N, CA, C and O atoms as a DFTB+ gen file, in Angstrom:
484 C
 N C O
     1  1      19.482      -7.092       3.696
     2  2      19.752      -6.307       4.882
     3  2      19.103      -4.939       4.700
     4  3      19.118      -4.393       3.597
     5  1      18.535      -4.377       5.766
     6  2      17.879      -3.083       5.712
     7  2      18.855      -1.962       5.459
     8  3      20.061      -2.100       5.661
     9  1      18.313      -0.854       5.014
    10  2      19.159       0.308       4.743
    11  2      19.529       0.979       6.056
    12  3      18.678       1.198       6.918
    13  1      20.792       1.298       6.194
    14  2      21.270       2.009       7.378
    15  2      21.532       3.464       6.999
    16  3      22.101       3.749       5.945
    17  1      21.121       4.360       7.851
    18  2      21.293       5.771       7.556
    19  2      22.109       6.420       8.662
    20  3      21.996       6.066       9.836
    21  1      22.917       7.360       8.268
    22  2      23.770       8.043       9.223
    23  2      22.927       8.954      10.103
    24  3      21.798       9.309       9.765
    25  1      23.495       9.314      11.217
    26  2      22.827      10.226      12.132
    27  2      22.556      11.555      11.437
    28  3      21.486      12.138      11.608
    29  1      23.518      12.036      10.657
    30  2      23.340      13.295       9.934
    31  2      22.137      13.208       8.999
    32  3      21.334      14.138       8.931
    33  1      22.014      12.102       8.285
    34  2      20.881      11.930       7.369
    35  2      19.568      11.954       8.130
    36  3      18.612      12.599       7.698
    37  1      19.511      11.261       9.252
    38  2      18.272      11.218      10.035
    39  2      17.911      12.584      10.618
    40  3      16.734      12.892      10.806
    41  1      18.919      13.395      10.900
    42  2      18.662      14.729      11.453
    43  2      18.225      15.719      10.379
    44  3      17.501      16.670      10.673
    45  1      18.660      15.505       9.134
    46  2      18.375      16.470       8.082
    47  2      17.234      16.062       7.154
    48  3      16.701      16.912       6.441
    49  1      16.847      14.803       7.142
    50  2      15.779      14.347       6.253
    51  2      14.413      14.761       6.798
    52  3      14.228      14.904       8.006
    53  1      13.466      14.950       5.885
    54  2      12.106      15.308       6.296
    55  2      11.428      14.100       6.939
    56  3      11.844      12.957       6.751
    57  1      10.382      14.383       7.696
    58  2       9.630      13.303       8.349
    59  2       9.016      12.370       7.301
    60  3       8.952      11.159       7.512
    61  1       8.568      12.927       6.179
    62  2       7.989      12.099       5.119
    63  2       9.032      11.172       4.518
    64  3       8.741      10.008       4.242
    65  1      10.237      11.671       4.313
    66  2      11.311      10.858       3.735
    67  2      11.722       9.747       4.710
    68  3      11.939       8.610       4.290
    69  1      11.830      10.062       5.987
    70  2      12.170       9.055       6.991
    71  2      11.085       7.980       7.058
    72  3      11.391       6.795       7.196
    73  1       9.813       8.394       6.961
    74  2       8.716       7.428       6.967
    75  2       8.808       6.520       5.744
    76  3       8.572       5.317       5.846
    77  1       9.152       7.091       4.586
    78  2       9.295       6.289       3.365
    79  2      10.414       5.261       3.533
    80  3      10.254       4.108       3.132
    81  1      11.552       5.666       4.123
    82  2      12.650       4.722       4.368
    83  2      12.206       3.605       5.310
    84  3      12.529       2.437       5.097
    85  1      11.463       3.973       6.352
    86  2      10.971       2.975       7.311
    87  2      10.045       1.975       6.620
    88  3      10.155       0.768       6.841
    89  1       9.133       2.477       5.785
    90  2       8.228       1.583       5.061
    91  2       9.001       0.659       4.125
    92  3       8.682      -0.526       4.029
    93  1      10.009       1.182       3.436
    94  2      10.807       0.360       2.526
    95  2      11.531      -0.749       3.277
    96  3      11.646      -1.865       2.770
    97  1      12.019      -0.460       4.474
    98  2      12.675      -1.490       5.285
    99  2      11.685      -2.572       5.697
   100  3      12.020      -3.756       5.685
   101  1      10.458      -2.170       6.064
   102  2       9.425      -3.152       6.440
   103  2       9.065      -4.040       5.243
   104  3       8.846      -5.241       5.405
   105  1       9.005      -3.452       4.042
   106  2       8.720      -4.222       2.828
   107  2       9.805      -5.274       2.623
   108  3       9.500      -6.429       2.323
   109  1      11.071      -4.883       2.783
   110  2      12.187      -5.828       2.652
   111  2      12.106      -6.941       3.694
   112  3      12.312      -8.110       3.370
   113  1      11.807      -6.583       4.940
   114  2      11.748      -7.564       6.015
   115  2      10.672      -8.615       5.760
   116  3      10.872      -9.785       6.086
   117  1       9.537      -8.224       5.184
   118  2       8.439      -9.163       4.918
   119  2       8.582      -9.843       3.566
   120  3       7.727     -10.641       3.182
   121  1       9.657      -9.537       2.837
   122  2       9.905     -10.123       1.505
   123  2       8.764      -9.831       0.536
   124  3       8.417     -10.676      -0.289
   125  1       8.181      -8.642       0.632
   126  2       7.133      -8.217      -0.289
   127  2       7.773      -7.540      -1.501
   128  3       8.939      -7.146      -1.463
   129  1       7.006      -7.413      -2.560
   130  2       7.473      -6.757      -3.774
   131  2       7.275      -5.252      -3.621
   132  3       6.171      -4.813      -3.297
   133  1       8.331      -4.441      -3.848
   134  2       8.141      -2.986      -3.818
   135  2       7.168      -2.551      -4.921
   136  3       7.217      -3.075      -6.034
   137  1       6.302      -1.610      -4.616
   138  2       5.310      -1.149      -5.587
   139  2       5.988      -0.607      -6.843
   140  3       5.459      -0.758      -7.944
   141  1       7.139       0.016      -6.689
   142  2       7.852       0.568      -7.849
   143  2       8.306      -0.508      -8.829
   144  3       8.668      -0.187      -9.961
   145  1       8.296      -1.783      -8.423
   146  2       8.739      -2.886      -9.279
   147  2       7.582      -3.753      -9.793
   148  3       7.820      -4.785     -10.421
   149  1       6.344      -3.347      -9.537
   150  2       5.195      -4.157      -9.946
   151  2       5.022      -4.166     -11.453
   152  3       5.336      -3.195     -12.141
   153  1       4.513      -5.290     -11.951
   154  2       4.198      -5.442     -13.368
   155  2       2.779      -5.963     -13.504
   156  3       2.342      -6.822     -12.738
   157  1       2.060      -5.431     -14.494
   158  2       0.688      -5.891     -14.750
   159  2       0.649      -7.392     -14.993
   160  3       1.517      -7.953     -15.661
   161  1      -0.362      -8.021     -14.443
   162  2      -0.576      -9.445     -14.670
   163  2       0.118     -10.364     -13.680
   164  3      -0.181     -11.557     -13.645
   165  1       1.033      -9.845     -12.876
   166  2       1.765     -10.669     -11.904
   167  2       0.985     -10.757     -10.595
   168  3       0.363      -9.784     -10.167
   169  1       1.024     -11.928      -9.965
   170  2       0.476     -12.088      -8.619
   171  2       1.551     -11.693      -7.630
   172  3       2.676     -12.189      -7.698
   173  1       1.215     -10.802      -6.713
   174  2       2.214     -10.244      -5.800
   175  2       1.669     -10.134      -4.384
   176  3       0.467     -10.233      -4.140
   177  1       2.603      -9.924      -3.463
   178  2       2.262      -9.546      -2.097
   179  2       2.942      -8.209      -1.857
   180  3       4.151      -8.076      -2.049
   181  1       2.161      -7.218      -1.434
   182  2       2.676      -5.879      -1.166
   183  2       2.353      -5.500       0.266
   184  3       1.463      -6.076       0.892
   185  1       3.087      -4.525       0.774
   186  2       2.869      -4.061       2.138
   187  2       3.093      -2.566       2.171
   188  3       3.998      -2.062       1.506
   189  1       2.291      -1.854       2.926
   190  2       2.472      -0.413       3.043
   191  2       1.425       0.199       3.949
   192  3       0.724      -0.489       4.690
   193  1       1.345       1.515       3.863
   194  2       0.391       2.276       4.679
   195  2      -0.679       2.855       3.762
   196  3      -0.377       3.340       2.671
   197  1      -1.922       2.802       4.209
   198  2      -3.020       3.373       3.432
   199  2      -2.991       4.892       3.575
   200  3      -3.033       5.428       4.682
   201  1      -2.918       5.566       2.444
   202  2      -2.908       7.034       2.446
   203  2      -4.317       7.604       2.395
   204  3      -4.617       8.602       3.050
   205  1      -5.171       6.968       1.621
   206  2      -6.541       7.463       1.449
   207  2      -7.466       6.286       1.206
   208  3      -7.076       5.283       0.608
   209  1      -8.699       6.422       1.680
   210  2      -9.729       5.410       1.446
   211  2     -10.978       6.158       0.987
   212  3     -11.449       7.077       1.657
   213  1     -11.512       5.742      -0.179
   214  2     -12.640       6.455      -0.767
   215  2     -13.710       5.461      -1.219
   216  3     -13.414       4.464      -1.877
   217  1     -14.950       5.751      -0.855
   218  2     -16.088       4.969      -1.344
   219  2     -16.639       5.699      -2.559
   220  3     -16.918       6.897      -2.498
   221  1     -16.797       4.969      -3.672
   222  2     -17.320       5.561      -4.893
   223  2     -18.631       4.864      -5.255
   224  3     -18.624       3.735      -5.747
   225  1     -19.761       5.545      -5.006
   226  2     -21.034       4.939      -5.379
   227  2     -21.153       4.891      -6.905
   228  3     -20.589       5.732      -7.605
   229  1     -21.878       3.918      -7.400
   230  2     -22.046       3.758      -8.837
   231  2     -23.370       3.072      -9.110
   232  3     -23.887       2.341      -8.265
   233  1     -23.917       3.309     -10.293
   234  2     -25.170       2.654     -10.671
   235  2     -24.946       1.169     -10.908
   236  3     -25.839       0.357     -10.665
   237  1     -23.747       0.808     -11.385
   238  2     -23.467      -0.594     -11.678
   239  2     -22.846      -1.296     -10.485
   240  3     -23.490      -2.133      -9.853
   241  1     -21.585      -0.961     -10.166
   242  2     -20.889      -1.610      -9.058
   243  2     -20.188      -0.550      -8.208
   244  3     -19.240       0.080      -8.676
   245  1     -20.637      -0.342      -6.967
   246  2     -19.923       0.599      -6.094
   247  2     -18.552       0.025      -5.738
   248  3     -18.372      -1.193      -5.717
   249  1     -17.596       0.897      -5.460
   250  2     -16.245       0.440      -5.115
   251  2     -15.730       1.152      -3.876
   252  3     -16.079       2.297      -3.590
   253  1     -14.890       0.430      -3.157
   254  2     -14.125       1.000      -2.069
   255  2     -12.682       0.970      -2.543
   256  3     -12.149      -0.098      -2.844
   257  1     -12.042       2.137      -2.611
   258  2     -10.682       2.244      -3.128
   259  2      -9.763       2.779      -2.039
   260  3     -10.096       3.732      -1.335
   261  1      -8.592       2.143      -1.915
   262  2      -7.601       2.579      -0.922
   263  2      -6.254       2.733      -1.618
   264  3      -5.828       1.846      -2.358
   265  1      -5.588       3.853      -1.382
   266  2      -4.248       4.073      -1.930
   267  2      -3.229       3.527      -0.944
   268  3      -3.173       3.971       0.202
   269  1      -2.421       2.561      -1.385
   270  2      -1.398       1.932      -0.547
   271  2      -0.034       2.480      -0.952
   272  3       0.354       2.372      -2.116
   273  1       0.697       3.066      -0.007
   274  2       2.035       3.617      -0.246
   275  2       3.046       2.784       0.521
   276  3       2.877       2.534       1.715
   277  1       4.117       2.346      -0.178
   278  2       5.123       1.495       0.468
   279  2       6.491       2.158       0.614
   280  3       7.466       1.489       0.960
   281  1       6.575       3.449       0.360
   282  2       7.849       4.152       0.465
   283  2       8.514       4.340      -0.877
   284  3       9.338       5.240      -1.038
   285  1       8.166       3.492      -1.860
   286  2       8.758       3.620      -3.192
   287  2       7.753       4.197      -4.189
   288  3       8.130       4.961      -5.078
   289  1       6.482       3.839      -4.046
   290  2       5.419       4.276      -4.951
   291  2       4.093       3.855      -4.340
   292  3       4.062       3.315      -3.235
   293  1       3.008       4.097      -5.045
   294  2       1.702       3.693      -4.522
   295  2       0.886       2.969      -5.582
   296  3       1.137       3.104      -6.780
   297  1      -0.092       2.200      -5.123
   298  2      -1.052       1.547      -5.995
   299  2      -2.391       1.559      -5.299
   300  3      -2.489       1.864      -4.111
   301  1      -3.427       1.222      -6.055
   302  2      -4.774       1.212      -5.493
   303  2      -5.206      -0.210      -5.170
   304  3      -4.950      -1.142      -5.933
   305  1      -5.858      -0.358      -4.035
   306  2      -6.540      -1.594      -3.671
   307  2      -8.019      -1.306      -3.908
   308  3      -8.555      -0.345      -3.357
   309  1      -8.682      -2.122      -4.717
   310  2     -10.060      -1.849      -5.112
   311  2     -10.944      -3.036      -4.743
   312  3     -10.738      -4.155      -5.214
   313  1     -11.926      -2.770      -3.897
   314  2     -12.903      -3.792      -3.533
   315  2     -14.206      -3.460      -4.237
   316  3     -14.782      -2.396      -4.010
   317  1     -14.672      -4.358      -5.087
   318  2     -15.913      -4.145      -5.828
   319  2     -17.107      -4.529      -4.958
   320  3     -17.092      -5.556      -4.279
   321  1     -18.144      -3.686      -4.988
   322  2     -19.373      -3.981      -4.265
   323  2     -19.297      -3.733      -2.767
   324  3     -20.198      -4.142      -2.034
   325  1     -18.256      -3.080      -2.298
   326  2     -18.100      -2.824      -0.855
   327  2     -18.262      -1.334      -0.579
   328  3     -17.816      -0.495      -1.362
   329  1     -18.895      -1.019       0.530
   330  2     -19.030       0.379       0.952
   331  2     -18.019       0.721       2.036
   332  3     -17.529       1.847       2.126
   333  1     -17.720      -0.281       2.855
   334  2     -16.806      -0.067       3.973
   335  2     -16.246      -1.409       4.399
   336  3     -16.922      -2.433       4.300
   337  1     -14.998      -1.403       4.877
   338  2     -14.390      -2.594       5.465
   339  2     -13.798      -2.153       6.797
   340  3     -12.971      -1.243       6.841
   341  1     -14.214      -2.784       7.864
   342  2     -13.729      -2.429       9.198
   343  2     -12.203      -2.498       9.234
   344  3     -11.614      -3.497       8.822
   345  1     -11.572      -1.446       9.722
   346  2     -10.124      -1.402       9.852
   347  2      -9.403      -0.846       8.641
   348  3      -8.242      -0.453       8.747
   349  1     -10.061      -0.804       7.492
   350  2      -9.435      -0.230       6.294
   351  2      -9.687       1.265       6.350
   352  3     -10.753       1.757       5.981
   353  1      -8.664       1.975       6.827
   354  2      -8.762       3.417       7.039
   355  2      -7.392       4.052       6.845
   356  3      -6.374       3.378       6.997
   357  1      -7.352       5.350       6.508
   358  2      -6.069       6.021       6.292
   359  2      -5.150       5.882       7.507
   360  3      -5.583       5.986       8.654
   361  1      -3.865       5.643       7.216
   362  2      -2.868       5.505       8.270
   363  2      -2.608       4.069       8.689
   364  3      -1.619       3.799       9.370
   365  1      -3.464       3.153       8.302
   366  2      -3.330       1.747       8.698
   367  2      -2.322       1.040       7.813
   368  3      -2.318       1.231       6.596
   369  1      -1.462       0.219       8.417
   370  2      -0.534      -0.606       7.638
   371  2      -1.230      -1.898       7.242
   372  3      -1.949      -2.507       8.033
   373  1      -0.996      -2.305       5.986
   374  2      -1.706      -3.434       5.396
   375  2      -0.747      -4.269       4.554
   376  3       0.157      -3.736       3.911
   377  1      -0.955      -5.581       4.568
   378  2      -0.326      -6.490       3.606
   379  2      -1.452      -6.937       2.695
   380  3      -2.521      -7.321       3.171
   381  1      -1.222      -6.890       1.375
   382  2      -2.248      -7.290       0.413
   383  2      -1.649      -8.214      -0.636
   384  3      -0.486      -8.079      -1.016
   385  1      -2.470      -9.162      -1.099
   386  2      -2.055     -10.100      -2.144
   387  2      -3.085     -10.116      -3.253
   388  3      -4.288     -10.011      -3.016
   389  1      -2.581     -10.249      -4.474
   390  2      -3.487     -10.362      -5.608
   391  2      -2.750     -10.149      -6.913
   392  3      -1.526     -10.018      -6.941
   393  1      -3.518     -10.116      -8.001
   394  2      -2.952      -9.925      -9.338
   395  2      -3.020      -8.439      -9.689
   396  3      -4.051      -7.793      -9.502
   397  1      -1.914      -7.910     -10.198
   398  2      -1.808      -6.492     -10.525
   399  2      -2.537      -6.211     -11.839
   400  3      -2.324      -6.888     -12.845
   401  1      -3.396      -5.203     -11.804
   402  2      -4.108      -4.740     -12.984
   403  2      -4.055      -3.228     -13.037
   404  3      -3.170      -2.610     -12.444
   405  1      -4.993      -2.636     -13.740
   406  2      -5.059      -1.182     -13.860
   407  2      -6.471      -0.722     -13.532
   408  3      -7.450      -1.344     -13.947
   409  1      -6.567       0.366     -12.788
   410  2      -7.850       0.978     -12.430
   411  2      -7.698       2.483     -12.611
   412  3      -6.878       3.113     -11.943
   413  1      -8.481       3.052     -13.505
   414  2      -8.408       4.496     -13.782
   415  2      -6.988       4.952     -14.113
   416  3      -6.559       6.024     -13.685
   417  1      -6.264       4.138     -14.873
   418  2      -4.921       4.513     -15.319
   419  2      -3.811       4.292     -14.304
   420  3      -2.660       4.643     -14.567
   421  1      -4.134       3.715     -13.146
   422  2      -3.126       3.456     -12.107
   423  2      -3.055       1.961     -11.826
   424  3      -4.029       1.234     -12.020
   425  1      -1.883       1.508     -11.363
   426  2      -1.766       0.108     -10.966
   427  2      -2.719      -0.164      -9.810
   428  3      -2.891       0.673      -8.925
   429  1      -3.333      -1.339      -9.827
   430  2      -4.319      -1.683      -8.802
   431  2      -4.389      -3.190      -8.622
   432  3      -4.009      -3.961      -9.503
   433  1      -4.883      -3.589      -7.462
   434  2      -5.221      -4.977      -7.186
   435  2      -6.703      -4.987      -6.843
   436  3      -7.139      -4.317      -5.907
   437  1      -7.476      -5.755      -7.611
   438  2      -8.914      -5.859      -7.377
   439  2      -9.206      -6.945      -6.354
   440  3      -8.622      -8.029      -6.396
   441  1     -10.114      -6.643      -5.436
   442  2     -10.561      -7.581      -4.392
   443  2      -9.392      -8.343      -3.781
   444  3      -9.383      -9.574      -3.784
   445  1      -8.397      -7.611      -3.252
   446  2      -7.210      -8.287      -2.717
   447  2      -7.509      -9.050      -1.433
   448  3      -8.416      -8.707      -0.675
   449  1      -6.706     -10.110      -1.213
   450  2      -6.632     -10.711       0.114
   451  2      -5.842      -9.691       0.916
   452  3      -4.878      -9.131       0.394
   453  1      -6.204      -9.431       2.144
   454  2      -5.476      -8.420       2.920
   455  2      -5.369      -8.831       4.378
   456  3      -6.173      -9.605       4.897
   457  1      -4.354      -8.289       5.009
   458  2      -4.133      -8.482       6.443
   459  2      -3.873      -7.116       7.044
   460  3      -2.976      -6.399       6.602
   461  1      -4.657      -6.750       8.055
   462  2      -4.436      -5.491       8.754
   463  2      -3.342      -5.695       9.789
   464  3      -3.437      -6.591      10.628
   465  1      -2.307      -4.869       9.734
   466  2      -1.192      -5.006      10.668
   467  2      -1.404      -4.149      11.897
   468  3      -2.023      -3.086      11.834
   469  1      -0.886      -4.622      13.011
   470  2      -0.979      -3.838      14.243
   471  2      -0.012      -2.673      14.140
   472  3       0.996      -2.771      13.442
   473  1      -0.300      -1.568      14.825
   474  2       0.608      -0.421      14.791
   475  2       2.025      -0.850      15.204
   476  3       2.217      -1.597      16.162
   477  1       3.004      -0.346      14.443
   478  2       4.392      -0.677      14.728
   479  2       4.870      -1.943      14.040
   480  3       6.066      -2.233      14.067
   481  1       3.975      -2.708      13.423
   482  2       4.366      -3.958      12.750
   483  2       4.960      -3.686      11.389
   484  3       5.343      -4.620      10.684
């Protein structure tokens, strides 16, 4: 069951905190794994909002990196050899699946399967 918050809490909490609670409820509804509970090597499905999307050119393999925040924590989605993916942009809600690894010292999913969600989903 989703978290219920009192009217007082909703009136006094910051917009960022309310957004985090909303994202956490959406994660629960879709039965996704919260990012704060991820473990390296596990195959997971995560859901959240993209905070940042960065293209990193490289001599070997260029990467497109997106920070996914689910209300509990964040991880990186890393696409190798990609410069841009239509619809993958900051503010977009995404569901991603893949095996959890590490990229630049942070939890990441390389070349994830992903689904772009419609606004409000």
